[in-house]
C-alpha positions, 0 to 999 in steps of 0.5 A: 060504393065509391064515388068517382072523382069525375062525378064530383067534378061534374056535380050540379054545382061544378057544372054551373061553374063550368057553364059560367066560365064558358059564358064569360069566355064566349062574351069576351070573344064577342066583345073583342070582335065588336071592339076590333070592328068598331076601332077599324070603322072609326079609323076609316071615318077619321081618314075620310074626314081627314081627306075632306078637311085637308081639301077644305083647308087647301081650298081656303088657302087658295081662296085667301090667295085670290082675295089678298094676293099672297099666302096667309101668314099662318093657318090660324089666319084662315079661321078669321073672317075674310077682310074683303067687304065689297070685293068680288071675283069677276069673270066674263059671265059671273060675279062672286061676292066674297063674304064670311070666313075662309074656313067655316067650321073646324075643331080648334085647339086652345090657341085657335089652330085647327085640329085634324080628326086624330086630334093633332094640329095641321101643319102649314108651310108658309113658303109654299102654302101646303097644308098637311096633317101632323099625325104620324102616318098621314103626313103625305095625304 
């Protein structure tokens, strides 16, 4: 009897090679889907953190103006302690003591400038006091 070429291909040894190839392709597809979902969730977390940190920095600029009566010279100055010992912000029925830093904690680069969640410096306009991210695509946030 003559052996058919298809039987040789689907012999026990050939079938295990095809099965192994199928498993590798299947696992690759699963990993691709998992990595894509992970990256999209990391991006959304970073975007949320950017919104919160930008709002905190803008509030710190306002706080600095309330304490000192002028805009800070740089965003780096917001990372230092408030020079307001014994100062208070008073209203009709409240009194707020000014203590601590303008910004409590942020990731800083080697020069002491705050970094956004994407690893880029925040930009600060000295004339207007506007704080924004320098990450491409997020400049207008």
